[in-house]
Backbone bond lengths (Angstrom), bond angles and torsions (degrees), N, CA, C in turn:
res aa  C-N    CA-C-N  psi(-1)  N-CA   C-N-CA  omega(-1)  CA-C   N-CA-C  phi
1 M - - - 1.450 - - 1.474 109.58 -
2 K 1.365 118.88 123.46 1.429 124.71 -179.90 1.518 110.15 -62.85
3 I 1.281 117.26 137.24 1.497 124.02 178.16 1.512 108.35 -89.43
4 S 1.285 117.92 92.75 1.451 120.65 -175.31 1.514 109.33 -138.62
5 P 1.340 117.31 161.27 1.507 118.50 -179.81 1.456 111.49 -60.99
6 G 1.349 117.49 -34.39 1.497 120.16 -176.27 1.521 116.23 -69.48
7 C 1.402 115.39 -20.19 1.450 119.84 -174.70 1.552 109.96 -124.18
8 F 1.364 114.97 21.61 1.490 116.37 -175.29 1.502 114.39 -72.79
9 D 1.319 117.77 -11.30 1.503 120.63 172.79 1.595 108.48 -55.28
10 G 1.315 113.82 -31.82 1.457 114.19 -178.15 1.526 114.62 -79.30
11 Y 1.341 117.56 -3.76 1.475 125.28 178.92 1.515 111.45 -114.09
12 T 1.268 120.57 16.20 1.501 121.41 -177.63 1.515 110.01 -58.30
13 Y 1.345 118.04 -40.71 1.452 121.41 176.08 1.499 108.46 -134.81
14 S 1.343 115.99 158.46 1.446 121.12 -174.63 1.536 110.37 -67.42
15 K 1.424 113.30 132.35 1.374 117.75 179.63 1.540 111.19 -132.05
16 K 1.278 115.82 157.78 1.463 119.36 -174.10 1.543 109.45 -68.34
17 T 1.347 116.17 -30.70 1.522 122.48 176.63 1.532 110.65 -65.42
18 H 1.235 122.66 -16.18 1.492 122.26 177.76 1.525 109.65 -80.14
19 L 1.279 122.46 -21.61 1.436 123.86 -164.20 1.577 109.89 -67.22
20 A 1.289 119.25 -35.94 1.458 116.86 -178.97 1.501 110.18 -64.73
21 C 1.308 117.47 -46.38 1.453 124.38 175.41 1.558 111.59 -55.83
22 L 1.243 116.43 -48.73 1.485 120.71 -177.28 1.551 109.53 -69.64
23 A 1.322 117.35 -39.31 1.450 117.05 178.18 1.546 114.75 -55.79
24 A 1.380 115.30 -29.74 1.397 122.75 178.93 1.532 112.23 -65.05
25 C 1.341 113.18 -21.99 1.494 119.51 -177.91 1.497 110.81 -89.60
26 A 1.327 119.83 -10.91 1.464 121.11 -163.09 1.553 110.52 -71.31
27 V 1.344 119.04 -34.75 1.465 120.87 -179.73 1.544 105.61 -65.28
28 G 1.340 117.98 -43.74 1.439 119.43 -176.90 1.514 113.93 -60.67
29 L 1.369 114.76 -37.81 1.505 119.72 -177.74 1.497 110.55 -89.49
30 Y 1.324 121.08 -48.68 1.449 121.09 -170.52 1.575 110.04 -101.96
31 G 1.284 118.84 -21.38 1.457 121.05 -178.96 1.484 109.64 87.74
32 C 1.313 118.90 13.93 1.471 123.01 -177.60 1.564 109.93 -161.14
33 H 1.305 121.62 168.72 1.393 125.99 -179.49 1.480 107.13 -83.69
34 V 1.355 120.49 164.28 1.392 126.21 -179.83 1.585 112.27 -130.28
35 D 1.329 114.24 154.24 1.453 119.22 179.14 1.505 105.45 -117.29
36 F 1.256 122.28 107.77 1.459 125.55 -173.99 1.548 112.73 -67.11
37 S 1.265 116.02 -15.39 1.449 118.44 -179.90 1.519 113.42 -77.32
38 V 1.320 115.18 -14.68 1.499 119.11 -175.53 1.510 112.59 -129.07
39 C 1.399 115.34 -0.57 1.458 112.65 -175.08 1.595 111.63 -101.59
40 D 1.331 114.81 166.62 1.414 119.92 -177.69 1.534 110.90 -65.14
41 L 1.269 117.26 156.73 1.442 121.49 175.98 1.580 111.39 -59.87
42 K 1.354 112.10 -27.66 1.555 116.46 -178.75 1.512 108.38 -66.00
43 C 1.352 120.81 -20.74 1.429 122.46 178.87 1.554 109.13 -65.21
44 Y 1.347 111.43 -47.93 1.503 114.76 174.76 1.467 114.85 -56.00
45 Q 1.375 115.79 -44.56 1.505 119.82 -176.60 1.492 111.90 -75.10
46 D 1.329 120.22 -36.20 1.445 122.58 172.28 1.564 109.81 -53.80
47 L 1.282 116.30 -50.44 1.456 121.84 -175.53 1.538 112.46 -69.65
48 L 1.302 116.19 -33.52 1.458 118.63 177.51 1.511 109.43 -63.35
49 V 1.326 118.13 -46.90 1.451 122.27 -179.10 1.574 111.54 -71.08
50 Y 1.327 116.01 -41.03 1.388 116.11 178.05 1.517 114.20 -61.75
51 G 1.388 115.53 -44.71 1.436 122.00 -179.50 1.540 109.01 -65.97
52 F 1.355 120.78 -36.08 1.396 122.06 175.82 1.459 112.50 -61.59
53 V 1.394 116.22 -44.93 1.442 119.19 -178.22 1.512 110.16 -67.77
54 I 1.220 120.74 -43.55 1.481 121.15 -177.94 1.557 111.59 -62.93
55 E 1.283 115.71 -33.18 1.528 120.13 -176.39 1.490 113.00 -90.08
56 N 1.337 118.45 -18.85 1.491 118.01 -166.70 1.534 112.91 -132.14
57 V 1.300 121.30 -16.46 1.472 123.15 -172.33 1.546 107.13 -113.96
58 S 1.323 117.38 119.52 1.514 122.87 -169.32 1.614 107.63 -68.02
59 P 1.288 116.87 140.35 1.476 121.07 174.96 1.561 105.05 -57.49
60 G 1.352 112.76 141.67 1.516 123.49 -178.84 1.493 107.37 94.91
61 S 1.320 120.56 -5.63 1.463 120.09 178.96 1.496 113.72 -69.52
62 R 1.318 115.78 159.56 1.503 118.40 175.55 1.472 111.92 -96.01
63 V 1.394 116.67 122.42 1.438 122.40 -171.43 1.535 108.66 -119.29
64 L 1.293 115.10 131.39 1.512 123.88 173.78 1.481 113.75 -113.54
65 E 1.307 116.97 129.19 1.464 120.28 169.99 1.538 107.52 -106.03
66 I 1.339 112.41 134.29 1.452 116.70 174.87 1.492 110.87 -94.68
67 G 1.354 118.31 124.33 1.493 120.87 177.85 1.482 111.19 65.78
68 G 1.311 117.10 39.89 1.540 120.10 -174.00 1.504 112.35 -74.93
69 G 1.303 117.80 -19.17 1.488 118.84 -177.38 1.568 111.48 52.32
70 D 1.238 119.19 -134.40 1.495 121.79 172.17 1.565 104.59 -84.19
71 S 1.272 114.80 84.41 1.483 119.46 -165.54 1.516 110.84 -65.23
72 R 1.326 112.78 137.56 1.440 122.87 177.82 1.510 110.20 -85.66
73 V 1.271 117.46 -20.05 1.463 121.87 -175.94 1.552 112.88 -100.23
74 L 1.286 115.51 -47.29 1.526 118.28 -172.94 1.520 108.28 -59.34
75 G 1.370 123.89 -33.40 1.347 119.34 -175.27 1.477 115.09 -68.10
76 S 1.377 119.93 -20.74 1.398 125.72 174.41 1.533 115.27 -80.34
77 L 1.322 113.91 -13.11 1.452 119.65 -171.76 1.542 110.56 -106.88
78 T 1.326 119.20 -13.76 1.520 120.31 -169.20 1.543 112.16 -62.80
79 A 1.332 118.43 -23.98 1.453 118.97 -179.41 1.529 114.64 -69.16
80 E 1.323 113.25 -28.29 1.491 119.40 -174.29 1.555 114.43 -121.01
81 Y 1.345 118.76 -7.41 1.367 123.01 -177.67 1.580 109.77 -130.66
82 E 1.364 112.66 153.84 1.467 115.50 170.43 1.594 107.20 -87.59
83 C 1.236 117.74 111.64 1.457 123.91 -169.04 1.525 110.34 -107.30
84 W 1.359 112.22 134.23 1.532 125.15 178.33 1.473 107.79 -124.69
85 N 1.329 116.81 150.69 1.425 125.10 173.42 1.463 111.17 -137.50
86 I 1.345 120.31 121.99 1.468 123.28 171.54 1.458 113.21 -103.99
87 D 1.314 113.93 115.57 1.559 114.84 -176.96 1.480 104.36 -158.73
88 K 1.336 118.57 136.09 1.391 123.91 -178.36 1.583 113.54 -91.05
89 Y 1.320 110.68 -5.36 1.509 119.43 177.58 1.525 110.07 51.19
90 E 1.284 116.66 52.06 1.438 121.01 172.24 1.558 114.53 -107.16
91 G 1.345 115.16 12.63 1.400 116.99 176.08 1.506 120.07 80.45
92 L 1.404 117.87 6.56 1.418 124.85 -176.99 1.499 108.45 -56.60
93 G 1.367 117.25 130.61 1.479 123.23 -179.13 1.538 114.27 63.57
94 N 1.375 116.00 35.69 1.372 122.27 -178.19 1.553 115.00 66.30
95 G 1.388 112.38 20.54 1.452 116.84 175.98 1.486 113.29 -75.12
96 P 1.400 117.57 175.30 1.492 124.65 -179.22 1.514 110.12 -67.21
97 V 1.333 116.09 152.01 1.447 119.49 172.69 1.519 111.09 -102.28
98 K 1.249 121.85 -0.32 1.508 126.58 171.24 1.509 112.02 -150.58
99 A 1.255 114.89 165.07 1.460 122.76 178.69 1.510 108.79 -91.69
100 S 1.308 121.57 110.90 1.482 120.30 -179.24 1.525 110.48 -82.80
101 D 1.319 116.41 -23.58 1.505 120.31 -177.22 1.523 108.86 -163.55
102 E 1.280 117.65 111.09 1.474 119.83 -174.13 1.568 110.11 -75.23
103 K 1.274 116.95 -12.53 1.493 124.45 170.53 1.632 109.40 58.27
104 G 1.259 117.81 32.25 1.478 119.42 -178.55 1.496 117.83 79.90
105 N 1.398 116.38 6.39 1.439 123.20 179.77 1.535 106.99 -87.60
106 R 1.337 113.64 154.47 1.446 123.53 171.73 1.473 110.20 -91.07
107 L 1.350 117.07 117.70 1.444 123.58 -167.57 1.596 109.63 -103.76
108 V 1.298 113.10 132.92 1.490 119.18 172.19 1.570 105.53 -120.02
109 K 1.312 115.46 115.77 1.404 117.22 -176.87 1.545 111.46 -90.73
110 D 1.381 112.58 90.48 1.375 120.99 -174.72 1.560 107.62 -166.80
111 Y 1.318 116.65 175.91 1.474 122.26 172.89 1.541 107.73 -101.61
112 I 1.354 113.68 143.65 1.445 115.54 166.03 1.474 110.64 -64.54
113 G 1.336 118.63 142.18 1.384 123.48 -174.09 1.484 113.37 102.82
114 N 1.365 117.21 -9.92 1.447 121.44 170.26 1.504 115.75 -91.62
115 F 1.342 115.74 0.68 1.479 121.67 174.76 1.529 112.83 58.11
116 N 1.356 116.68 44.30 1.422 120.99 -175.02 1.524 111.38 -63.47
117 P 1.281 122.62 126.04 1.509 121.68 -178.40 1.518 115.39 -66.35
118 M 1.364 118.79 -13.03 1.394 122.85 174.29 1.515 111.65 -62.71
119 L 1.398 117.08 -30.55 1.333 119.55 173.03 1.595 111.48 -91.00
120 K 1.273 116.30 110.87 1.503 118.68 -169.53 1.494 109.34 -74.13
121 E 1.276 114.62 153.49 1.500 122.66 177.19 1.568 108.77 -65.78
122 Q 1.243 111.75 143.70 1.545 121.73 175.54 1.500 111.16 45.82
123 Y 1.362 114.48 44.72 1.478 117.48 -175.29 1.523 111.58 -103.62
124 F 1.295 122.42 -34.91 1.435 124.69 -165.15 1.559 109.88 -95.94
125 D 1.317 113.63 140.24 1.469 125.06 177.03 1.514 112.18 -85.04
126 F 1.304 115.99 -30.27 1.526 122.71 -178.01 1.522 107.40 -150.90
127 V 1.316 111.72 134.34 1.463 120.81 176.81 1.496 106.50 -127.94
128 F 1.356 115.57 139.10 1.508 117.16 177.18 1.502 111.69 -145.86
129 S 1.290 120.08 167.77 1.440 129.08 167.63 1.494 114.72 -147.99
130 I 1.275 116.41 148.56 1.511 123.20 -179.68 1.434 109.47 -127.99
131 S 1.346 115.98 116.21 1.461 121.08 177.97 1.544 114.68 55.02
132 V 1.295 115.54 47.03 1.477 118.55 -174.56 1.591 108.05 -128.12
133 L 1.288 120.56 -50.99 1.398 121.51 -171.62 1.448 117.54 -62.95
134 E 1.366 115.96 -26.77 1.456 117.57 -177.50 1.568 110.26 -73.80
135 H 1.325 115.75 -13.45 1.511 118.18 179.42 1.496 111.97 -89.50
136 I 1.325 119.03 -5.02 1.506 120.76 -176.49 1.560 108.84 -80.92
137 R 1.344 114.24 133.05 1.436 120.28 179.62 1.543 106.69 -119.89
138 E 1.279 115.43 129.83 1.502 118.60 -176.91 1.570 111.69 -63.56
139 D 1.342 120.20 -24.81 1.464 122.80 -178.10 1.532 112.06 -70.69
140 R 1.299 116.79 -0.47 1.477 118.67 -179.40 1.545 109.77 -99.33
141 G 1.351 119.88 14.13 1.448 122.09 169.91 1.508 113.75 103.00
142 I 1.277 122.17 -20.14 1.450 124.24 175.17 1.515 110.43 -109.30
143 T 1.372 119.34 121.64 1.423 123.93 -179.90 1.489 113.76 -83.61
144 F 1.319 113.76 161.08 1.530 114.24 174.09 1.507 110.82 -59.89
145 A 1.305 116.25 -36.17 1.472 118.22 178.51 1.534 111.63 -62.55
146 D 1.366 117.64 -37.96 1.430 120.18 174.13 1.490 112.48 -56.13
147 I 1.353 112.42 -47.12 1.513 117.11 -175.25 1.525 111.89 -64.32
148 L 1.304 117.66 -42.31 1.446 122.37 178.94 1.557 111.18 -66.66
149 M 1.277 116.14 -42.61 1.509 118.93 176.44 1.458 113.54 -63.57
150 D 1.389 114.74 -38.98 1.446 117.73 178.59 1.584 114.18 -65.91
151 M 1.326 112.30 -41.64 1.430 118.50 177.23 1.530 110.85 -61.98
152 E 1.348 117.62 -49.11 1.478 120.18 179.16 1.551 109.48 -64.26
153 R 1.345 118.79 -30.15 1.437 119.41 177.46 1.501 114.29 -63.64
154 V 1.299 118.30 -36.91 1.454 118.04 -172.34 1.562 108.79 -95.88
155 M 1.271 120.48 -9.64 1.457 126.16 174.25 1.417 116.60 -72.16
156 A 1.332 119.06 133.88 1.442 120.47 172.84 1.527 110.02 -70.06
157 P 1.348 118.06 158.25 1.510 117.38 173.19 1.459 111.00 -57.77
158 G 1.396 113.26 132.05 1.503 117.95 -179.89 1.495 114.15 87.11
159 A 1.377 117.01 -7.20 1.493 118.28 -172.22 1.545 108.50 -71.45
160 L 1.251 114.67 155.87 1.552 125.44 -179.33 1.516 108.01 -102.59
161 S 1.333 111.61 154.03 1.484 120.77 -179.86 1.515 105.77 -144.52
162 L 1.375 115.11 120.24 1.492 120.41 -177.00 1.544 108.19 -118.09
163 H 1.307 116.21 131.78 1.427 121.45 -176.11 1.581 111.45 -134.10
164 C 1.281 115.72 126.79 1.486 123.73 -178.29 1.544 107.57 -107.67
165 L 1.313 116.44 121.14 1.516 118.02 -175.28 1.589 104.08 -119.19
166 D 1.309 110.15 140.88 1.528 117.88 172.38 1.516 109.07 -77.72
167 L 1.287 114.35 124.44 1.480 120.83 172.73 1.571 107.89 -123.03
168 V 1.299 117.97 158.32 1.477 120.60 -171.48 1.597 110.38 -131.30
169 I 1.326 116.02 127.64 1.427 120.42 175.88 1.553 108.24 -93.43
170 K 1.412 112.92 117.91 1.439 117.55 175.38 1.474 108.55 -115.84
171 N 1.306 118.42 102.83 1.523 125.54 -172.68 1.536 105.85 55.99
172 E 1.331 120.35 -114.92 1.423 126.83 -179.98 1.530 117.77 -101.74
173 F 1.365 110.99 16.59 1.471 117.49 -179.02 1.491 108.83 -123.21
174 V 1.341 116.41 138.73 1.427 123.46 179.88 1.534 110.31 -107.40
175 W 1.348 115.65 117.34 1.522 116.51 172.55 1.482 112.31 -81.22
176 S 1.361 115.29 135.11 1.426 116.06 177.96 1.566 106.58 -148.83
177 S 1.300 117.82 150.41 1.407 121.81 172.93 1.492 109.96 -72.51
178 P 1.310 118.53 142.46 1.491 121.69 -178.19 1.575 109.16 -64.26
179 I 1.301 121.61 -17.20 1.472 121.19 176.62 1.532 113.39 -59.13
180 L 1.341 116.26 -28.21 1.461 119.12 -174.87 1.493 110.24 -63.80
181 K 1.291 115.70 -53.85 1.532 119.20 179.67 1.468 108.89 -66.34
182 F 1.348 122.61 -37.39 1.408 122.44 175.73 1.459 114.53 -51.81
183 L 1.386 116.52 -48.44 1.450 120.99 -178.98 1.512 113.08 -67.77
184 F 1.382 120.45 -37.77 1.379 122.36 171.85 1.522 115.53 -60.47
185 E 1.311 114.38 -37.45 1.498 120.66 -177.06 1.510 111.12 -80.20
186 K 1.364 120.66 -32.18 1.443 122.10 -169.47 1.503 116.68 -108.56
187 S 1.348 115.53 -0.28 1.416 119.28 -177.54 1.532 112.57 -125.76
188 V 1.320 119.46 168.41 1.459 121.51 174.86 1.534 109.61 -90.35
189 T 1.245 114.46 106.79 1.491 121.56 -178.48 1.488 115.12 -100.82
190 L 1.308 117.89 147.47 1.499 122.38 176.20 1.504 112.48 -98.37
191 N 1.274 119.42 -0.53 1.482 125.32 168.25 1.453 113.02 -127.94
192 R 1.312 113.47 150.19 1.506 117.26 -174.97 1.521 110.00 -87.02
193 F 1.328 114.55 154.32 1.430 121.60 177.05 1.543 106.75 -72.79
194 V 1.326 118.88 130.48 1.470 121.58 178.62 1.571 104.79 -105.00
195 P 1.273 114.36 118.88 1.465 118.53 -178.90 1.599 109.22 -59.04
196 F 1.347 115.84 150.06 1.441 118.19 -172.31 1.517 113.37 -66.18
197 Q 1.345 117.49 -35.26 1.483 120.41 178.65 1.527 109.44 -64.78
198 E 1.293 119.28 -26.46 1.485 121.20 179.41 1.508 108.59 -75.88
199 L 1.309 118.79 -42.48 1.468 116.38 -177.93 1.580 111.17 -77.64
200 L 1.312 116.02 -23.14 1.476 116.53 175.09 1.545 111.69 -66.17
201 A 1.345 117.65 -22.07 1.433 119.89 -176.81 1.451 110.80 -93.72
202 D 1.396 117.23 0.37 1.459 122.93 -177.57 1.605 108.67 -91.73
203 G 1.355 117.17 110.32 1.406 124.25 175.48 1.506 115.14 -63.80
204 N 1.315 115.88 -12.99 1.456 123.02 -176.80 1.544 111.93 -88.23
205 I 1.265 119.56 -7.59 1.456 120.57 -176.25 1.530 109.69 -64.00
206 Y 1.379 113.03 135.15 1.475 120.27 178.17 1.520 107.17 -96.71
207 M 1.286 115.44 125.02 1.437 127.27 176.07 1.539 112.45 -119.53
208 M 1.297 116.85 146.54 1.465 122.21 177.12 1.591 105.87 -60.08
209 T 1.277 114.73 129.14 1.505 119.78 -177.93 1.522 111.62 -73.00
210 E 1.307 117.03 164.20 1.443 123.04 178.75 1.513 109.99 -65.17
211 E 1.377 116.08 -40.71 1.453 118.75 178.42 1.547 111.25 -62.23
212 A 1.268 117.21 -43.39 1.471 122.82 178.69 1.563 108.74 -63.23
213 Y 1.343 116.84 -45.81 1.449 121.74 -177.46 1.565 110.09 -60.60
214 D 1.308 115.22 -47.79 1.432 118.94 -179.72 1.544 112.25 -60.82
215 S 1.301 116.78 -30.87 1.512 121.76 -177.60 1.498 109.88 -79.87
216 C 1.368 116.20 -40.71 1.397 119.86 -166.03 1.566 117.32 -106.62
217 W 1.405 111.91 -30.66 1.500 115.34 -170.75 1.480 113.42 -117.37
218 R 1.298 119.20 -22.14 1.477 121.01 -168.66 1.532 113.18 -63.82
219 D 1.321 115.84 -36.53 1.537 118.93 178.40 1.539 108.51 -69.01
220 I 1.309 119.92 -22.84 1.431 120.70 179.87 1.505 110.70 -88.11
221 T 1.296 122.48 -42.46 1.444 124.79 -176.56 1.588 112.83 -83.57
222 Q 1.321 112.15 -25.28 1.514 116.82 -176.62 1.493 113.50 61.05
223 K 1.360 115.76 27.29 1.451 122.62 -177.88 1.480 108.05 -125.95
224 E 1.332 118.33 149.79 1.492 123.86 171.85 1.573 105.14 -73.23
225 Y 1.323 116.62 154.24 1.406 124.94 -179.79 1.547 112.78 -53.52
226 A 1.324 115.26 -44.58 1.465 120.91 -179.23 1.522 112.03 -65.44
227 A 1.336 116.90 -33.35 1.458 118.82 174.74 1.449 117.42 -77.21
228 F 1.353 115.80 -35.41 1.434 120.15 -177.24 1.547 111.50 -77.68
229 G 1.313 115.41 -38.80 1.485 121.42 -177.81 1.566 111.39 107.09
230 K 1.309 115.10 -179.32 1.417 122.21 -176.55 1.495 114.33 -102.70
231 P 1.349 120.16 107.10 1.458 122.90 -179.44 1.507 114.63 -66.75
232 F 1.259 118.57 140.28 1.469 122.81 170.82 1.498 107.57 -144.97
233 S 1.360 118.40 170.35 1.463 123.08 -176.37 1.508 110.34 -105.52
234 Y 1.355 115.98 129.60 1.438 122.23 168.47 1.450 107.30 -106.54
235 N 1.387 117.00 132.04 1.464 121.25 -168.58 1.589 109.84 -122.03
236 I 1.294 115.80 136.63 1.388 117.53 179.62 1.571 110.07 -130.27
237 L 1.331 115.77 130.30 1.462 120.08 -177.03 1.626 107.13 -115.96
238 M 1.353 114.03 114.07 1.373 121.58 -176.03 1.570 109.37 -105.73
239 Q 1.322 115.57 164.90 1.428 120.06 176.18 1.556 109.41 -146.84
240 K 1.330 114.76 135.28 1.507 118.34 174.01 1.429 109.01 -84.09
241 M 1.272 116.83 132.68 1.429 122.29 177.50 1.537 114.26 -61.52
242 R 1.280 116.30 146.76 1.527 120.06 177.63 1.490 110.53 -75.63
């Protein structure tokens, strides 16, 4: 299935049927093939964003990653895109506390939502984040409204914004950050919100496997897979009106 704005309803949450398409992007991004049964959920999210950019964002465009850390995606785009990363490097969500290699990206050490003037108004053609927004808490001084306003401030008219959030299935309950529904309710989205009960009934949903969890996340969470739950990706594609 082509990863495009017109068909993004099919990519609202991670599905097994996405994997063949995403696997075809792996060599371009990582330089090697991937096995989704043993890799981090971030692999799915990286490839979704990378595939979307390659298919839909013109070379030469200005691209901003929110909370990119030591970005796995921007490094592959710097040859053909103007790449920026906004990250305060404070380790939020187990992220890095310093930039080991900026990889040719332009770095702004701050949080989105602080309206940093280094990020110019109506400048970026594409904005994205991977496993970032679900870690944001409003009690830390930046509201969800601030984040959305700041993203829309820096986006050029008609620009697209793609965000991949980690959600977790715990038995018949889905854990989600409240920012997910906020963005669907308060922004112009190109994919519809899928209610959690609907996706729970979908046997096609792709979730991070126990083997991958034990290898990549267990040391961080300090919980067994059964206790933590099954992580999957929920994706939202937004557009700024012209």
